[in-house]
MIVEXTI-371516 format. One line per 8 residues: for each residue y, x, z of N, C-alpha, C. Coordinates in nm, 3 decimals. Each point is the difference from the previous one (the first is absolute). Example, Ala and Ser with C-alpha at 12.3 -4.5 7.8 and 13.67 -1.06 7.14 Angstrom:
BEGIN
-0.569 1.319 0.780 0.119 -0.089 0.000 0.120 0.090 0.000; 0.105 -0.035 -0.072 0.119 0.082 0.006 0.109 -0.077 0.073
END
This chain:
BEGIN
3.855 -5.454 -16.029 0.045 -0.136 0.017 -0.102 -0.077 0.084; 0.049 -0.067 0.099 -0.086 -0.071 0.094 -0.030 -0.141 -0.050; -0.119 -0.046 0.027 -0.040 -0.135 -0.038 0.003 -0.096 0.118; 0.070 0.036 0.107 -0.002 -0.085 0.119 0.061 -0.137 -0.024; 0.101 -0.010 -0.086 0.060 -0.129 -0.031 -0.098 -0.086 -0.078; -0.070 0.060 -0.094 -0.097 -0.075 -0.079 -0.117 -0.046 0.087; -0.040 0.082 0.094 -0.107 -0.038 0.092 0.044 -0.114 0.089; 0.124 0.004 0.048 0.052 -0.110 0.083 0.006 -0.130 -0.079
0.045 0.007 -0.124 0.008 -0.120 -0.084 -0.141 -0.050 -0.034; -0.089 0.091 -0.034 -0.137 -0.039 -0.033 -0.075 -0.061 0.116; 0.021 0.052 0.119 -0.066 -0.058 0.117 0.056 -0.138 0.032; 0.130 -0.021 -0.020 0.058 -0.134 0.018 -0.058 -0.096 -0.103; -0.019 0.047 -0.123 -0.060 -0.082 -0.104 -0.143 -0.038 0.038; -0.076 0.096 0.046 -0.139 -0.025 0.038 -0.009 -0.100 0.115; 0.080 0.020 0.104 -0.003 -0.090 0.115 0.047 -0.141 -0.040; 0.100 -0.008 -0.087 0.049 -0.130 -0.045 -0.106 -0.079 -0.074
-0.070 0.066 -0.092 -0.105 -0.070 -0.072 -0.119 -0.029 0.089; -0.026 0.085 0.097 -0.107 -0.024 0.096 0.027 -0.126 0.081; 0.123 -0.015 0.047 0.038 -0.121 0.075 -0.013 -0.123 -0.088; 0.050 0.010 -0.122 -0.005 -0.115 -0.090 -0.144 -0.041 -0.030; -0.086 0.095 -0.029 -0.138 -0.035 -0.033 -0.079 -0.044 0.122; 0.038 0.044 0.120 -0.061 -0.051 0.122 0.032 -0.148 0.016; 0.126 -0.036 -0.021 0.041 -0.140 0.009 -0.068 -0.082 -0.110; -0.007 0.057 -0.120 -0.065 -0.071 -0.110 -0.148 -0.022 0.027
-0.065 0.096 0.064 -0.142 -0.017 0.032 -0.019 -0.105 0.109; 0.094 -0.011 0.093 -0.008 -0.108 0.099 0.008 -0.136 -0.068; 0.083 -0.009 -0.101 0.014 -0.126 -0.075 -0.122 -0.025 -0.088; -0.057 0.107 -0.054 -0.117 -0.014 -0.087 -0.120 -0.054 0.076; -0.019 0.047 0.122 -0.113 -0.045 0.081 0.033 -0.122 0.085; 0.112 -0.066 -0.032 0.043 -0.124 0.066 0.019 0.015 0.150; 0.037 0.117 0.045 0.035 0.020 0.140 0.138 -0.057 0.025; 0.089 0.023 -0.093 0.134 -0.059 0.001 0.020 -0.070 -0.133
0.070 -0.114 0.003 0.024 -0.074 -0.124 0.150 -0.014 -0.021; 0.062 0.100 -0.064 0.143 -0.012 -0.027 0.027 -0.089 -0.120; 0.123 -0.033 -0.017 0.044 -0.074 -0.117 -0.026 0.087 -0.123; -0.063 -0.057 -0.102 -0.034 0.078 -0.121 0.124 0.053 -0.071; 0.109 -0.078 0.000 0.123 0.047 -0.064 0.057 0.121 0.073; -0.006 -0.002 0.133 0.049 0.113 0.078 -0.087 0.123 -0.022; -0.130 -0.021 -0.016 -0.091 0.113 -0.024 0.029 0.064 -0.136; 0.025 -0.082 -0.102 0.034 0.054 -0.132 0.135 0.072 0.005
0.092 -0.053 0.078 0.132 0.062 0.015 -0.012 0.137 0.067; -0.083 0.009 0.103 -0.021 0.129 0.067 -0.065 0.101 -0.094; -0.095 -0.047 -0.080 -0.066 0.090 -0.094 0.098 0.051 -0.106; 0.091 -0.086 -0.043 0.097 0.045 -0.101 0.097 0.102 0.059; 0.029 -0.009 0.128 0.089 0.097 0.064 -0.069 0.135 0.016; -0.131 0.001 0.004 -0.072 0.127 0.013 0.017 0.086 -0.125; 0.016 -0.063 -0.117 0.024 0.078 -0.121 0.134 0.072 0.007; 0.101 -0.068 0.054 0.130 0.065 0.015 -0.009 0.117 0.097
-0.073 -0.018 0.109 -0.016 0.105 0.100 -0.075 0.119 -0.061; -0.108 -0.027 -0.071 -0.079 0.107 -0.061 0.076 0.075 -0.108; 0.071 -0.073 -0.084 0.077 0.065 -0.107 0.113 0.086 0.057; 0.065 -0.050 0.103 0.107 0.079 0.063 -0.057 0.127 0.063; -0.116 -0.012 0.063 -0.060 0.117 0.065 -0.045 0.104 -0.104; -0.059 -0.045 -0.108 -0.045 0.094 -0.103 0.120 0.069 -0.066; 0.104 -0.075 -0.029 0.121 0.060 -0.056 0.063 0.097 0.098; -0.001 -0.035 0.127 0.059 0.087 0.103 -0.079 0.128 0.019
-0.133 -0.007 -0.015 -0.080 0.121 0.013 0.029 0.098 -0.113; 0.042 -0.051 -0.112 0.033 0.087 -0.114 0.127 0.081 0.026; 0.100 -0.063 0.060 0.130 0.066 0.016 0.023 0.058 0.138; -0.073 -0.041 0.100 -0.002 0.060 0.134 0.137 0.023 0.063; 0.074 -0.105 0.024 0.125 0.015 0.074 -0.022 -0.051 0.143; 0.078 0.048 0.092 -0.016 -0.036 0.141 0.030 -0.148 0.023; 0.093 -0.056 -0.079 0.031 -0.142 0.008 -0.125 -0.084 -0.027; -0.077 0.040 -0.099 -0.121 -0.075 -0.035 -0.105 0.009 0.108
-0.014 0.116 0.061 -0.098 0.016 0.106 0.035 -0.088 0.120; 0.128 -0.005 0.034 0.042 -0.082 0.114 -0.014 -0.148 -0.034; 0.044 -0.039 -0.118 -0.006 -0.142 -0.036 -0.141 -0.048 -0.026; -0.091 0.089 -0.035 -0.139 -0.044 -0.015 -0.055 -0.048 0.134; 0.036 0.069 0.108 -0.049 -0.042 0.132 0.076 -0.121 0.053; 0.129 -0.010 -0.028 0.074 -0.122 0.038 -0.057 -0.122 -0.073; -0.028 0.017 -0.128 -0.054 -0.110 -0.078 -0.143 -0.031 0.043; -0.074 0.101 0.042 -0.135 -0.025 0.053 0.008 -0.088 0.125
0.094 0.030 0.089 0.016 -0.083 0.120 0.039 -0.142 -0.039; 0.088 -0.014 -0.099 0.037 -0.133 -0.047 -0.118 -0.070 -0.067; -0.084 0.077 -0.067 -0.119 -0.057 -0.064 -0.099 -0.053 0.102; -0.021 0.076 0.106 -0.089 -0.048 0.107 0.058 -0.126 0.064; 0.132 -0.001 0.023 0.066 -0.119 0.055 -0.008 -0.116 -0.098; -0.002 0.029 -0.129 -0.010 -0.103 -0.104 -0.137 -0.068 0.003; -0.103 0.071 0.047 -0.134 -0.057 0.008 -0.028 -0.070 0.134; 0.089 0.011 0.097 -0.021 -0.059 0.132 -0.014 -0.152 -0.003
0.076 -0.075 -0.081 -0.013 -0.146 0.003 -0.139 -0.053 -0.030; -0.087 0.079 -0.057 -0.137 -0.043 -0.025 -0.072 -0.030 0.131; 0.035 0.074 0.105 -0.070 -0.014 0.127 0.060 -0.104 0.093; 0.110 -0.061 -0.036 0.067 -0.099 0.085 -0.054 -0.138 -0.034; -0.041 -0.074 0.103 -0.063 -0.130 -0.025 0.101 -0.115 -0.003; 0.110 0.011 0.073 0.100 -0.105 0.001 0.074 0.000 -0.134; 0.002 -0.116 -0.068 0.055 -0.005 -0.135 0.150 0.024 -0.005; 0.076 -0.053 0.097 0.145 0.021 0.001 0.035 0.146 0.024
-0.068 0.060 0.096 0.022 0.142 0.030 -0.043 0.086 -0.119; -0.108 -0.039 -0.063 -0.048 0.076 -0.116 0.102 -0.004 -0.113; 0.061 -0.117 -0.024 0.099 -0.012 -0.107 0.124 0.084 0.031; 0.046 -0.003 0.128 0.116 0.081 0.038 -0.030 0.149 -0.014; -0.119 0.041 0.047 -0.037 0.141 -0.011 -0.017 0.042 -0.145; -0.052 -0.089 -0.082 -0.017 0.032 -0.142 0.136 0.023 -0.065; 0.095 -0.088 0.026 0.133 0.015 -0.060 0.069 0.127 0.046; -0.009 0.029 0.131 0.062 0.121 0.054 -0.067 0.125 -0.054
-0.132 0.003 0.000 -0.072 0.119 -0.049 0.019 0.019 -0.150; 0.010 -0.111 -0.073 0.027 0.007 -0.144 0.136 0.064 -0.027; 0.099 -0.041 0.077 0.135 0.056 -0.015 0.003 0.148 0.035; -0.062 0.038 0.111 0.000 0.140 0.043 -0.073 0.089 -0.101; -0.118 -0.044 -0.044 -0.076 0.080 -0.096 0.076 0.016 -0.131; 0.057 -0.110 -0.052 0.074 0.009 -0.125 0.124 0.088 0.013; 0.064 -0.001 0.116 0.115 0.087 0.022 -0.040 0.147 -0.006; -0.108 0.035 0.070 -0.044 0.139 0.001 -0.053 0.045 -0.136
-0.076 -0.085 -0.068 -0.054 0.042 -0.130 0.112 0.012 -0.102; 0.100 -0.088 0.008 0.115 0.011 -0.091 0.080 0.127 0.027; 0.023 0.030 0.128 0.073 0.122 0.035 -0.077 0.124 -0.046; -0.132 -0.003 0.013 -0.083 0.113 -0.043 0.010 0.018 -0.151; -0.011 -0.108 -0.076 0.009 0.009 -0.145 0.140 0.043 -0.045; 0.102 -0.056 0.061 0.137 0.038 -0.037 0.025 0.147 0.031; -0.044 0.045 0.117 0.014 0.141 0.036 -0.075 0.091 -0.094; -0.117 -0.043 -0.041 -0.080 0.081 -0.093 0.068 0.009 -0.136
0.055 -0.109 -0.047 0.072 0.001 -0.129 0.123 0.089 0.008; 0.073 -0.007 0.109 0.118 0.086 0.018 -0.041 0.146 0.004; -0.107 0.031 0.070 -0.047 0.139 0.009 -0.044 0.052 -0.137; -0.074 -0.081 -0.074 -0.046 0.044 -0.133 0.119 0.016 -0.094; 0.096 -0.092 0.008 0.120 0.011 -0.083 0.081 0.125 0.037; 0.004 0.034 0.128 0.078 0.116 0.045 -0.064 0.132 -0.043; -0.133 0.009 -0.005 -0.062 0.127 -0.037 -0.008 0.018 -0.150; 0.015 -0.106 -0.077 0.000 0.015 -0.146 0.140 -0.010 -0.046
END
């Protein structure tokens, strides 16, 4: 049995948390000053991403491997508004990235639940 799916999911998990902690360190050293509520919101979404990845590594389906990378791209896009200085553009990007990330994470969780239900 090959572990290539688990490696793909694990590497997406690692890169996702690396991006998040890079952004958090920029905020910690006051290089960027995002809205504190948005920063807490991003941190809470990281738990959903991590839990989905860990659950997916256990069951190793191809759907999970693909959606881990789609969700990683949405996660990176979700962190982009931190770097935008214009407040109106930042709000629009935040709303769009929030919608895209939540759509992908919901699809990943729903797919994982369906897969687990189907194998048991």
